[in-house]
C-alpha positions in Angstrom: 7.2 -3.9 14.5 6.7 -7.2 16.4 9.9 -9.2 16.2 8.0 -12.4 16.9 4.3 -12.7 17.1 3.8 -16.5 17.6 5.0 -19.9 16.7 2.3 -21.7 14.7 2.1 -25.2 16.1 -1.0 -27.3 17.0 -2.9 -24.0 17.4 -2.1 -23.0 13.8 -5.7 -22.0 12.9 -6.2 -19.8 16.0 -2.8 -18.1 15.6 -3.4 -17.5 11.9 -6.9 -16.1 12.6 -5.4 -13.7 15.2 -2.7 -12.7 12.7 -5.1 -12.0 9.9 -7.5 -10.1 12.2 -4.6 -7.8 13.1 -4.4 -6.7 9.5 -7.7 -4.8 9.9 -8.7 -5.6 6.4 -12.1 -4.0 6.5 -10.9 -0.8 8.3 -9.9 2.4 6.7 -11.2 4.5 3.8 -12.2 3.5 0.3 -9.4 3.2 -2.2 -10.4 5.3 -5.3 -13.1 3.0 -6.5 -11.4 -0.3 -5.9 -11.2 -2.8 -3.1 -8.4 -3.0 -0.6 -5.8 -5.5 -2.0 -3.9 -7.8 0.3 -1.4 -10.0 -1.5 -0.3 -13.4 -0.2 2.8 -14.9 -1.8 5.3 -17.6 -0.9 8.9 -17.8 -2.1 12.0 -19.8 -1.3 14.8 -18.2 0.7 16.5 -17.5 -2.6 13.3 -15.9 -4.1 11.9 -18.6 -6.3 8.1 -18.8 -6.5 7.8 -22.5 -7.3 9.3 -25.9 -6.9 8.9 -28.1 -9.9 6.4 -25.7 -11.3 4.1 -25.4 -8.3 4.1 -23.0 -5.3 2.5 -25.8 -3.2 5.9 -27.4 -2.8 7.1 -24.5 -0.8 4.3 -24.5 1.7 3.6 -25.9 5.2 0.6 -26.4 7.5 1.3 -22.9 8.9 1.3 -21.4 5.5 -1.9 -23.1 4.6 -3.5 -21.8 7.7 -2.5 -18.2 7.1 -3.6 -18.4 3.4 -7.0 -19.8 4.2 -7.6 -17.3 7.0 -6.8 -14.5 4.5 -9.4 -15.9 2.1 -11.9 -16.3 4.9 -11.5 -12.6 5.8 -11.8 -11.4 2.2 -14.8 -10.8 -0.1 -12.9 -12.1 -3.1 -9.8 -14.0 -4.1 -8.0 -12.8 -7.2 -5.6 -15.2 -8.9 -4.2 -15.5 -12.4 -5.4 -18.2 -14.7 -1.9 -19.7 -15.0 -1.8 -20.1 -11.2 -5.3 -21.6 -11.1 -4.2 -24.2 -13.6 -0.8 -25.0 -12.1 -2.1 -25.3 -8.5 -5.3 -27.1 -9.4 -7.4 -24.9 -7.2 -10.2 -26.6 -5.2 -12.3 -26.0 -2.1 -10.8 -22.7 -1.0 -12.0 -22.8 2.7 -12.3 -25.4 5.4 -15.8 -26.2 6.8 -15.3 -24.2 10.0 -14.3 -21.1 8.0 -17.3 -21.4 5.8 -19.6 -21.8 8.8 -18.0 -18.7 10.4 -18.6 -16.6 7.2 -22.2 -17.8 7.0 -22.8 -16.9 10.6 -21.8 -13.3 9.8 -24.3 -13.2 6.9 -21.7 -13.6 4.2 -21.6 -16.1 1.4 -19.9 -19.3 2.7 -17.1 -18.9 0.2 -15.4 -15.8 -1.2 -15.8 -15.0 -4.8 -12.9 -16.3 -6.9 -11.9 -13.9 -9.7 -9.4 -14.8 -12.4 -7.9 -13.1 -15.5 -7.8 -15.2 -18.7 -7.4 -13.0 -21.7 -7.9 -15.8 -24.1 -10.5 -17.6 -22.0 -8.4 -20.7 -21.6 -10.6 -23.8 -22.1 -8.4 -25.8 -19.8 -9.9 -23.8 -16.9 -12.9 -26.2 -17.0 -10.6 -28.9 -15.8 -9.7 -27.0 -12.6 -11.5 -28.8 -9.7 -13.0 -25.5 -8.5 -14.9 -25.1 -11.7 -16.8 -28.3 -10.8 -17.9 -27.3 -7.3 -21.5 -26.2 -7.2 -21.0 -23.9 -4.3 -18.1 -22.1 -5.9 -18.6 -18.6 -7.3 -16.2 -17.5 -10.0 -15.7 -14.3 -11.9 -13.7 -14.6 -15.1 -12.2 -11.6 -16.9 -11.3 -12.0 -20.5 -11.0 -10.3 -23.9 -12.2 -13.4 -25.8 -15.6 -14.5 -26.9 -17.1 -17.8 -25.9 -19.0 -19.6 -23.1 -17.9 -19.7 -19.5 -15.7 -22.8 -18.8 -17.9 -24.3 -16.1 -18.6 -27.9 -14.9 -21.2 -26.9 -12.3 -19.7 -23.9 -10.5 -21.4 -20.5 -10.7 -19.3 -18.7 -13.3 -19.8 -15.2 -14.5 -17.8 -13.7 -17.4 -17.0 -10.1 -17.9 -15.5 -9.2 -21.3 -13.2 -6.2 -22.1 -12.4 -4.8 -25.4 -9.0 -5.9 -26.8 -6.3 -4.1 -24.8 -8.6 -2.8 -22.1 -8.2 -5.7 -19.6 -6.0 -4.5 -16.8 -5.7 -5.5 -13.1 -7.0 -2.0 -12.2 -10.1 -2.4 -14.4 -10.8 -5.8 -12.9 -10.6 -4.5 -9.4 -12.9 -1.6 -10.2 -15.4 -4.0 -11.7 -15.2 -6.1 -8.5 -15.9 -3.1 -6.4 -18.7 -1.5 -8.5 -20.5 -4.6 -9.8 -19.8 -7.3 -7.2 -19.6 -5.2 -4.0 -16.2 -6.4 -3.1 -14.4 -4.4 -0.4 -11.4 -6.6 0.3 -9.5 -8.8 -2.2 -6.9 -11.4 -1.3 -4.6 -11.8 -4.3 -2.6 -15.0 -4.6 -0.5 -14.2 -7.7 1.1 -15.5 -9.7 4.3 -13.5 -10.2 3.2 -11.8 -13.4 -0.1 -10.5 -11.9 1.7 -9.4 -8.8 4.2 -7.4 -10.8 1.3 -5.6 -12.5 -0.4 -4.8 -9.2 2.9 -3.5 -7.7 3.7 -1.4 -10.8 0.2 0.2 -10.7 0.4 0.9 -7.0 -2.5 -1.4 -6.3 -1.1 -3.4 -3.4 -2.1 -2.3 0.1 -0.7 -5.1 2.1 1.8 -7.9 1.2 2.0 -11.0 3.3 5.2 -12.7 2.0 6.0 -16.2 3.3 9.7 -17.2 3.1 10.1 -20.9 2.8 13.2 -22.6 4.3 14.4 -23.9 0.9 17.0 -23.0 -1.7 15.9 -23.7 -5.2 18.2 -21.9 -7.7 17.6 -22.5 -11.4 15.9 -20.1 -13.8 12.3 -20.3 -12.5 10.2 -17.3 -11.9 10.8 -15.2 -8.8 8.0 -13.9 -6.6 7.7 -10.9 -8.9 8.1 -11.6 -12.7 8.4 -9.0 -15.4 10.3 -5.9 -16.5 12.4 -4.2 -13.8 10.5 -1.7 -11.7 12.2 1.7 -12.1 12.4 3.0 -9.5 11.9 0.0 -7.2 8.9 0.1 -4.9 10.0 0.5 -1.3 8.1 -1.5 1.3 7.8 -1.0 5.1 7.9 -4.1 7.4 5.2 -4.1 10.0 5.0 -7.6 11.4 7.0 -10.9 11.5 5.4 -14.2 12.3 7.2 -17.5 12.6 5.7 -20.8 11.8 8.3 -23.5 12.4 11.0 -22.7 9.9 8.7 -20.5 7.7 8.6 -16.8 8.1 5.6 -14.6 7.4 6.5 -11.0 6.7 3.8 -8.3 6.5 4.8 -5.3 4.4 3.0 -2.2 3.3 4.2 0.1 0.5 5.7 3.4 1.3 3.4 6.1 -0.1 
C-alpha cells in the first residue's frame, strides 16, 4: 500500500490521470460475462453521501479531477436515475479528455447508462439529455418513449421484476461492447452492486466535513450479512480530501 501517492494541487489533472492509470482498468481477465466495475463514491467524514441533497457539495477540484479521469478511462458510466436527477448531470468530460479518447479511436464520450424502472419523465430535464453528442442507455421495466431532448438515447426494457444491476451489466457487455464501467452510485445502486459481488474496485473519497442528520450513507439499504470485507490498496491525498482505493476480499 502507498501511504501517500501525491498531493493534488495545480497539477491535479496529471496526478489524477496517473492515479487512474495505476488502476489498470483494462487489464486482467473477463468477469463472467460482465464488464469490470470501478465504483467512485464520495462521503463526508461521518459517512453521509450528500449535503443538502447533493453529493456535489462534498467535492473539490481534486475530487472532480479523479472522477473525470475515471470516466475518461471507462467505456461506460453507470448511474442511478435518482442521482442523475439530483446532480443535474451535464457534459461528463473536459475537452482535453474527449480529444484524448478520440485520438485512441474511442467515442469522445463514454456511454452513460442509467436505471429507471418507471422511466421517469423528469429525466428529459437533465441537461445531459439535451446534449447531441451524449450517448445514453436507459434500463427500465416501463413502456414509453425515450426521454430525449437531442441526446442519443437507447432504451432496453426488462420484464417486470427482471431488471437487476447484474442484468444491466451483462447487457452492456454483450450488446454495447463495454469492458469497463465507472459506477457513480447512488447509495442504493451501490448497495445492490456490493451485495451481488459486482464491485471490482472502489475509489472512495472522504470529504473533510461532518454532516450528521438522517441522510443516506454512502451505502443505503438492508444490512449486509455478513459484511463485505475490503482490502486497502492505495491512499491519495488532495488537499484535505482523501482518496481510498479498495478491492473486495474474494
